[in-house]
Phi, psi and omega in degrees: 000126178262155178238145177234130181244127176235138178203160175241129180264122179293149179270078179186170174290135181292117182256202182297328182289329176065205178217161179241129178253125177271132179250122183255142176258126178278126183288165176251157178055041174075018182278002179078204181238150180226152177292125179272321179172185181231139178247119180259125184239129175220178182300320186253348186216162173224141183216153179230137173229126176295149180305140177084004179231162171246018180274092183276129174259112186231161179197178178279166176296327179295316179293325177295316179298319177297318179298318181294323177295324180284339183268043180295140178264000000 
């Protein structure tokens, strides 16, 4: 499964409102692409919502960095 990420970066300092990055999943066998989820980025927090939900899983940048360190491949 391949992923395609498209986003627009606002021309300003990233404030409390932040930005949202849509993550698309490229389909197999000609099924096209579908929204995989959304990544919300702000100065103090990062959040993820799976496509079709408004259930945001969020945390601080410090907690995200810790999670990434624990997820070694």
